[in-house]
BADRENKOL-515749 format. One record per atom (N, C-alpha, C): x, z, y; residue in one letter. Coordinates in steps of 0.05 Angstrom, whole numbers, plus 5000, padded with zeros to 4 digits. Each point is the difference from the previous one (the first is absolute). Example, Ala and Ser with C-alpha at 12.3 -4.5 7.8 and 13.67 -1.06 7.14 Angstrom:
<pts>
526451564886a498250005024a501850005024a499349865021s501650015024s498550145022s
</pts>
This chain:
<pts>
426124764994m499949825023m500649724992m498249825007l500449714995l502049905020l502249894990y502149925018y500449715003y500449864978s500849725002s498649844978s499549755006f498649844980f500949715002f499449854978k500549714999k497449864994k499349805017k497649834995k497650184995k499550195018l497950204995l497249884998l499349825018l497249925003l498849884975l501449834985p498749894976p499650214978p501350235002f499950194979f498950275009f498550005022i499150255011i498250154980i498749864982g498350134980g501550164980g502749974999f501650144980f501150265011f499450075026l501050245011l498850254987l497449984992l498750244989l501250104975l500549834979p501250124976p502850105005p501549885018i502750095006i500050285012i497950075014s499950265014s499350234981s499249944976i499250214981i502550144990i499850264996d502250164991d500949904973d502649954997a501149894976a499550184975a499850265005e499650184978e497349964986e498149875014r497449964989r499949734985r502149845001l500049744987l501550024974l499549814983n501449984974n502649855005n502050155009t502549875009t502250054979t501949825001h502550034985h502350035020h501550214997k502150065019k502749964987k501949885015t502849984992t501650035025t502649954998s501750065024s502449815001s501249995024i502549855005i501850195016i502450034990d502050165015d501949825015d500450065026l501749865018l502050195012l502049905014p501850185015p498550175019p500050264995s498850205018s497049985001s498749884980a497149965001a498749984973a497450054999h498549984976h497349875006h499449784986l497549865003l498150074976l497850125006n497950044980n498249765000n499849864977v498449764999v497550054984v497749945012y497450044987y498649734995y499349954975f498549764993f497150095000f498649945023d497350105004d497949804990d500849794986s498349814987s501249944973s498449894982p501149934973p502149775003p502350054988f502249804999f501150004971f500849774990s501349994974s502850125003s501150084977e502750115000e502149805011e499549754993t501949795010t499849985030t497650005011n499749995029n501050255014n499750234987k501150245012k503049985003k501349904979a502949985000a500949805022a498549785003k500649805020k499750125028k497850155004l499550115027l502150225006l500850154981m502150205004m502649875008m500649784988q502549855007q499849905028q497749895008w499649905027w500350235020w498850234995l500250225018l502950105003l501450004978r502850095001r501749815018r499749744996v501449815016v499350035030v497450025005s499150025028s500850265013s499950224985s500850265012s503050015004s501549874982e503050005003e500849835024e498449815007a500649835024a500350175025a498350195003i500250165025i502350204999i501150064976t502450174999t502449855011t499949745003t502249855012t500350055030t498050135012l500050065028l502150215007l500050224986y502050215005y500850154974y499549894977g501050124975g498050174985g497750065011s498050164986s497249925009s498050084984f497349955007f499250185024f498249915017p499450155025p499050284995p498350044980v498750264996v500750104972v499850264996e500850124974e497949954978e497549975007q497949964980q497749845011q499049814985v497749845008v498349944976v497450015003d498149924979d499249715004d500449844979v499349715001v497649964981v497849895011h497649964984h499449704998h499649914975l499549724994l497249954991l498749805011y497249934994y499949714991y498649954978h499849734988h498149835016h500949755007m498349815013m500749724990m498949934977d500949764986d498949745012d498250025020k499049755013k501549925024k502050165008a501649935023a501849764995a500549845021n501649764996n502950045007n500950255001e502850075004e500650264985e502550074995p500650244984p499150265013p500450025027v499450265014v498449935025v497449984998p498449915023p499650215021p500750254994w499350215019w501750254995w500750145021g501550254998g499550175024g500550264997e499850195023e501750244995e500650145021v501550254999v498450235012v499950224987w498750245011w502150215006w499750145022k501750225007k498350235010k499450194983n498350225007n500750244982n502250125006g501050224984g501649924976g499849744993q501649884979q500249705005q501849874986y500349715002y498649874977y498549805006r498549854979r499949715007r500649824981v499849715004v498149894979v498049855009n498049874983n500449704999n499849894976f500349714997f497749894983f498749785009q498449844982q501849794988q499949964974v501849814986v498549834980v500949764997n499049824979n502249974979n499850154978p502250004980p500449744985p498249815004n500349744986n502349835011n501150085023f502349855010f502650094987f502049835000s502550064987s501650215016s502050114987l501850195014l501449865023l500849764997d501449855021d498249985025d497449954996r498149985022r499750275014r500050224984f499850265012f502450065017f502449954989v502550065014v500249835026v498949764999a500249825023a498050095022a498050164993d497950085019d501250205020d499049995024w501150175022w498650275003w497750034988t498350235007t501350274995t501350044978a501150264994a502350075019a501749815006s502250055019s498850075027s497949865008h498650065025h498950285001h498550074979e498750275000e502150224998e502049974984f502050214997f501550045027f500249795016s501450025026s498450195019s497450024996h498550185016h500850304996h501350054978l500850284995l502450085016l501249825016l502350075016l499450175024l497550015008h499350135025h497250134999h499450185018p497350125001p498049805011p497550084999y497849845011y500449985031y500249755011p500649975029p497650015018p497750084990g497750045017g498249755003g497650045008l498149785004l501049815021l499549744994g500849795019g502949924998g501550114982n502849954998n500749864973n498249834990a500549864976a502449825002a500749905024w502349835004w502550134990w500150275002f502550144992f500250014970f498150124986g500250024971g499949744985g498149835008e499749744987e502349815007e501050025024g502249835008g502650084985g500550264997l502350094985l499849914971l497750044988a499649924972a500249704996a499049845019s500249714997s502849905003s501650145016y502849935003y501550074974y499750254992y501650104977y499149874973y497549924998q499149884974q501749764993q501249875020n501749774994n502950074999n500950165018i502950085000i500750164975i498350194992l500750174977l499949844974l498349804999r499849844975r502549824997r501249925022v502649864997v502150184989v500150255010r501950194990r499650064971r497549994991q499450064972q500149744983q500749775012h500249754987h497449894989h497850085013s497449894993s499449755017s501449975022l499949765017l502949915006l500449745005n502649935010n499849995031n502349975012e500150025029e498349805015e500149754991t498449805013t497050054997t499150094977q497250064996q499150235019q501650205003a499350235017a499749915029a501949855010w499849925028w497849805004w499449844980q497849815003q497350155000q499850204984k497550165000k499750155026k502150105011l499950125027l499249805021l501349774999l499349795020l497049934998l499049964977e497249924997e498150225010e500850254995g498450225010g500150015031g502449975011f500249995029f498449785012f500049774988q498549775010q497050055000q499050134978r497250074999r499350205022r501750205003g499650205021g500049885028g501949825005e500349885026e497649825006e499049864980a497749835004a497550175007a499750224987q497750175006q500350135027q502450085008a500550125026a499349805022a500749754997k499449805020k497049955002k498750024978y497149965000y498550245012y500850244993n498650245009n500750085029n502449935009k500950055027k499850305008k500950174981v500150285005v502850104994v500750245009t502750114994t500050094971t502450054990l500350104973l498750284998l500350165020l498750275000l497049985000l498949825016q497149965000q499049904973q501549814989a499249894974a500050224979a501950185001s500250224981s497750205003s499350055025q497950205005q497349894991q499749744999n497449884993n500249824975n501950064983m500649824978m497649954982m498550204993h497849964981h497649865013h499650065025s497649875014s500549715007s502649935007n500549735008n501549844978n500650124978g501349864978g502849905005g501450145017s502749915009s502250104981s499649984974y501850114981y502749855001y500049745002q502549855000q501750075025q498750025023h501450075024h501350284997h498550194989v500950274999v502250044979v499549904976y501950034978y502749865007y499849755009w502549855003w501250045028w498450075020g501150095025g501750254997g498950194984g501550244993g502549944985g499849814980a502449934985a502149885018a499249835019a501949885018a501350215018a498550205008y501150235015y502250134984y499550064974f502050154984f502449834994f499749734997l502349834996l501850015025l498849995023a501650015025a501450275003a498650224992v501150265001v502450024981v499749914976d502150024980d502549855009d499749765011i502249855010i501450145023i498450095019r501250135024r501450264993r498950164981l501350244992l502749944988l500249814983r502549934986r502149905020r499149835019k501849895020k500950215020k498150155010t500650205021t501950214991t499750094974t501750224990t502249904982t500549745000k502149884984k499750074970k497650004991g499450044972g499750294992g500350185018q499850294993q497050084996q498249875013e497250064998e498549754993e497650034988s498349784992s497250124996s498149834994l497350094994l500150184975l501849934981d500350174976d501050285006d502150025017t501150265006t497950175016t498549865016a497950155016a498050134981a499149864979w498150124982w501350214982w502549964993y501450204985y500150265016y500849995025k500150245017k497350125004k498049835003f497350115003f499150154975f500649894977r499350144975r501350274999r502550025009q501550254998q498850215018q498949925023c499150205019c496950045002c498549794994c497350015011c497749904983c500649884977l497949874985l498150204988l497449965003s497950174989s497649844992s498650084979d497849844990d497450055015d499750215015n497450065012n500250055030n502049885012k500450045029k499949735014k498349985021t499849755015t502150005022t501549785002w501949965022w499049755015w499050035025p499349765015p502549815002p499449745000a502249815000a502150045022a499150075024k501950045022k501850244994k498950214987k501750234993k502049924978k499149844981l501849904979l502349845013l499349835018i502049845014i502150175015i499050205014e501850185014e501950144981e498950094977k501750144981k502049814987k499249764994l501949814988l502249925020l499449985025d502149965021d501950245000d498950244999q501750245000q501850004975q498949944977l501650014975l502249794999l499549775013t502149795000t501750015024t499550185019g501650025024g499849755018g497749874999t499649755016t497350025014t499349795014s497349965012s498849744990s501049904978v499149744990v497149994993v499050204985f497250014992f498249995025f500650165020s498350025024s500249745016s502449895003e500349765016e498549764987e500149984974e498649784987e497050055001e499150254999y497250065004y499149925028y501450085020d499349935028d499949705005d501749854985k500149715004k497749864985k499350104976n498349854983n497150104998n499550265001l497350094995l498149945023l500850025026p498249945021p499849705007p501449834985s500249725006s497949834984s498949805013r498349814986r501649784985r502650015004i501849814987i501050124974i499849854979f500850104973f503050065001f500950224987p502950065000p501849764992p502349985013d501649764998d501650004974d498849924978y501349994974y502149774999y499649805017r502049785000r502750105010r500050175020h502550125009h501250174979h498450154986s501050174978s501349834978s498749784993f501149824980f502649885009f500249925026k502449895010k502450194998k499450265004q502150204998q501050044971q498649894981l500750024972l500949734988l500449805017n500849734991n497949884983n497550035008i497749884986i498749805019i499949754993e498749805016e497249944988e498249905017i497349934991i499849695005i499849864978i499849705001i497549914985i498149895015k497549914989k498650224983k499950235012n498750244989n501350104974n502549934996r501550104978r502550145011r500950224986v502450135009v502449854989v502049995017q502649884992q502150215005q501250114979i502050225002i502749875004i501450085021i502749895006i502050194987i501549904981k502050164986k502650015016k501850174992g502550015013g500750295008g502550045008a501050275006a499850055030a497649985010s499550055028s498950295003s500150115024p498850275005p497049994993p498649795006e497149984995e499550004970e501649854985s499650004971s500750274987s502050135010r500750264990r497850205005r498849985024l497850185007l497649954981l499449754994r497949934982r500650114972r502449984991y500850094974y499650314998y500950145021r499850294999r497150095001r498349855014l497250075001l498749984973l500949814984l498849964973l501450154978l502050165006t501650134980t498950284995t499850084974a499150264993a501950225011a498850225008n501550225012n500150244981n502250145002q500350264987q500950205021q498150075018i500750175023i500450284990i502150135010k500550274993k499850195024k
</pts>
């Protein structure tokens, strides 16, 4: 099952070789062991030994980032396939996740970039975040892509691949792109998601979804006095319900996450944001974290305030038991 992708349209011609059974290719296989997980890494194109070592280090850093969410990787085993694309103008121009009886993540990579550029790239953190939940059904890209767009920044701060200011600035810039597209298209977030490919509303969908999850994360932490968060919700979902070949419609996922956290936060934020033509209020979310926006730049207010403590906890790695 094709699940998630990055910058698909310019690289649509590369879907065919990726769909071929790996056993028929001249592949080199190695592995990465993580807490409660095993990554099988396949080099499905020719790579030098130096580049293989660099790419393995990048994958380890990126996969370890998601373990900061609740102490372990989301799934016990995943196959990661790497394809050489040396004409790309960035380290990782494209990625996708498959969930169809097994977990598989495909990446197009340009190994000519440095390790630092690979580690700074967001694609792997984004794609690995898709492993937190089942496929949410057609028309619900706002859910999976929004969650991944939110976590690709938060988790990289926890892994020290980004600093705090960089992460909030990247979120702000994403929200601004999404808001601008929402104002232009004049459709609800749900409508944008249902017609994302036909109307090209990727910014609205990805970053509207990310703004939804930021609001959810803040409300969960405040409502439960820190006992629940977006992180604990996914930890509990992993314990009870995660499966690689089962579709959960987004509304069903939201109902389950409310049940697991003992709140109605997921549903209430859905009812407020998904049917609305107004982009989710990320400015209010930032205000609750002592983050000001001045001339399109984030200004983080330091100090021992409840808002600053909340922001600190949101960016702190968890070891949920």
